[in-house]
C-alpha positions in Angstrom: 19.0 -97.2 -26.4 17.5 -100.0 -28.6 19.5 -102.5 -30.6 18.3 -100.9 -33.9 19.2 -97.5 -32.7 22.6 -98.4 -31.5 23.3 -100.3 -34.8 22.3 -97.3 -36.9 24.3 -94.9 -34.7 27.4 -97.2 -34.8 27.4 -97.9 -38.5 26.9 -94.2 -39.4 29.6 -92.8 -36.9 32.0 -95.4 -38.1 31.2 -94.9 -41.8 31.6 -91.1 -41.4 35.0 -91.2 -39.5 36.5 -93.9 -41.6 35.5 -91.9 -44.6 36.3 -94.0 -47.5 35.0 -91.4 -50.0 37.7 -88.9 -49.1 40.2 -91.5 -49.2 39.7 -91.9 -52.9 41.9 -89.1 -54.4 44.9 -90.1 -52.2 44.3 -93.9 -53.0 44.3 -93.0 -56.8 47.5 -90.9 -56.4 49.4 -93.4 -54.5 48.5 -96.1 -57.0 48.9 -94.2 -60.2 51.4 -96.7 -61.5 49.3 -99.8 -60.7 46.6 -101.6 -62.7 43.1 -101.7 -61.7 43.4 -105.3 -60.7 46.4 -104.3 -58.4 44.5 -101.4 -56.9 41.5 -103.6 -56.1 43.8 -106.3 -54.4 45.4 -103.5 -52.3 41.9 -102.0 -51.3 40.8 -105.6 -50.4 43.6 -106.2 -48.2 43.7 -102.7 -46.6 39.8 -103.0 -45.7 40.5 -106.5 -44.2 43.4 -105.2 -42.0 41.4 -102.0 -41.1 38.5 -104.2 -39.8 40.8 -106.4 -37.8 42.4 -103.3 -36.1 39.1 -101.9 -35.3 37.5 -104.9 -34.0 40.7 -105.5 -31.8 40.7 -102.3 -30.4 37.0 -102.4 -29.5 37.7 -105.6 -27.8 40.8 -104.7 -25.7 40.3 -100.9 -25.3 38.3 -101.2 -22.0 41.3 -103.1 -20.5 43.7 -100.5 -21.7 41.9 -97.9 -20.1 41.9 -99.8 -16.8 45.6 -100.5 -17.0 46.3 -96.7 -17.7 43.8 -95.5 -15.2 41.9 -93.6 -17.7 38.2 -93.0 -17.2 35.4 -93.2 -20.0 34.4 -89.5 -19.8 38.2 -88.5 -20.0 38.5 -90.5 -23.3 35.2 -89.4 -24.6 36.4 -85.8 -24.2 39.6 -86.5 -25.9 38.1 -88.5 -28.7 35.4 -85.6 -29.2 38.3 -83.2 -29.8 40.0 -85.7 -32.4 36.7 -86.1 -34.3 36.1 -82.3 -34.4 39.5 -81.9 -36.0 38.8 -84.2 -38.6 35.2 -82.9 -39.1 36.5 -79.3 -39.4 38.9 -80.3 -42.2 36.0 -82.5 -43.9 33.9 -79.4 -43.9 36.6 -77.5 -45.7 36.7 -80.5 -48.3 40.3 -81.3 -47.0 41.8 -84.7 -45.9 42.6 -84.1 -42.1 46.3 -84.7 -41.1 44.8 -86.5 -38.1 43.9 -89.2 -40.5 47.2 -89.1 -42.5 49.8 -86.6 -43.1 51.1 -85.2 -46.4 54.3 -87.0 -45.8 52.6 -90.3 -45.3 50.7 -89.8 -48.6 54.0 -88.7 -50.5 55.6 -91.8 -49.0 52.8 -93.9 -50.3 53.5 -93.0 -53.8 56.9 -94.3 -53.5 55.9 -97.6 -52.1 55.0 -100.7 -54.4 52.3 -101.9 -52.0 50.3 -99.2 -49.9 47.8 -101.7 -48.7 48.7 -102.0 -44.9 50.5 -98.6 -44.6 49.2 -96.1 -45.3 46.2 -97.1 -46.7 44.8 -99.4 -43.8 46.6 -97.5 -41.2 46.1 -94.8 -40.6 44.0 -93.7 -43.7 41.2 -96.0 -42.9 41.8 -97.2 -39.3 43.2 -94.1 -37.8 43.0 -92.4 -34.5 39.5 -91.2 -35.0 38.2 -94.4 -36.1 39.9 -96.3 -33.4 38.6 -93.9 -30.8 35.0 -94.1 -32.1 35.2 -98.0 -32.0 36.5 -98.0 -28.4 33.7 -95.5 -27.4 30.9 -97.5 -29.0 32.0 -100.7 -27.4 31.9 -99.0 -24.0 28.4 -97.7 -24.8 27.1 -101.0 -25.8 24.6 -102.5 -23.4 24.8 -106.3 -23.5 26.4 -108.9 -25.9 23.8 -108.1 -28.5 24.9 -104.5 -29.0 28.5 -105.6 -28.8 27.9 -108.1 -31.8 26.2 -105.5 -33.5 29.2 -103.1 -33.3 31.6 -105.9 -34.7 29.0 -106.5 -37.5 28.9 -102.6 -38.3 32.8 -102.5 -38.2 32.8 -105.3 -40.9 30.0 -103.8 -42.8 31.7 -100.4 -42.9 35.0 -101.9 -44.1 33.1 -104.0 -46.7 31.4 -100.7 -48.0 34.9 -99.0 -48.0 36.3 -101.9 -50.3 33.3 -101.5 -52.6 33.9 -97.8 -52.8 37.6 -98.1 -53.3 37.0 -100.9 -55.9 34.8 -98.8 -57.8 37.1 -95.9 -57.8 39.9 -98.4 -58.9 38.1 -99.3 -62.1 36.0 -96.3 -62.7 38.1 -93.2 -61.6 37.6 -91.2 -64.7 33.8 -91.2 -63.8 34.4 -89.5 -60.4 33.3 -86.0 -60.1 35.6 -83.9 -57.9 32.9 -81.5 -57.1 30.5 -84.5 -56.0 33.4 -85.7 -53.7 33.8 -82.4 -52.2 30.0 -82.0 -51.5 29.7 -85.3 -49.9 32.8 -84.9 -47.8 31.4 -81.6 -46.4 28.1 -83.1 -45.6 29.9 -86.0 -43.8 32.0 -83.5 -42.0 29.0 -81.8 -40.7 27.6 -85.0 -39.4 30.9 -86.0 -37.6 31.0 -82.5 -35.9 27.6 -83.3 -34.6 28.8 -86.7 -33.3 31.8 -85.3 -31.8 29.7 -82.7 -29.8 27.4 -85.6 -28.8 30.3 -87.6 -27.4 31.3 -84.4 -25.4 27.8 -84.1 -24.1 27.8 -87.8 -23.0 31.1 -87.2 -21.2 29.7 -84.2 -19.3 26.6 -86.2 -18.3 28.6 -89.0 -17.0 30.5 -86.5 -14.8 27.5 -85.2 -13.5 26.0 -88.5 -12.5 29.3 -89.4 -10.9 29.3 -86.2 -8.9 
């Protein structure tokens, strides 16, 4: 896979699974008592933390696999199921409990600062996003693609910050219908990505056999 193709795949897959657009409603509910400036500050901190977590797991994921004796095809299959669960909820225009539970969202409304938890973890950098970052890092061929992956993680989190920043200052302009349509389209793309990870895992097993 060329560097450009890998970069496009990495950015698109990470953006879809992080899904900052679907995070907007919960973000606004949890910060209902905060000013736009406070919302922006929390969004900025959350995206910085999410970027750090994803880069960290991308870097150390391979060694964690080796320590636990987990093969890449096994992790790909497990990750594909996690992504598919998230995708099915997105197609139904619902925020998946894999990303955060209703209890976590409710707890967020009672916290003074929701930046690190639950906004950064697990809403932005949840199990699906972490799994995707680890898989992409293992698929990277050479240091160029690894660097491209880290840049994609930073770019996705920067885009997430801009989206949350816009929602913090212009919530009244957001159309619920447009949000649902966008979420369903992204869910369909994520479902395709989940099946692609599964196909890749099966191909790896067949090559090994």
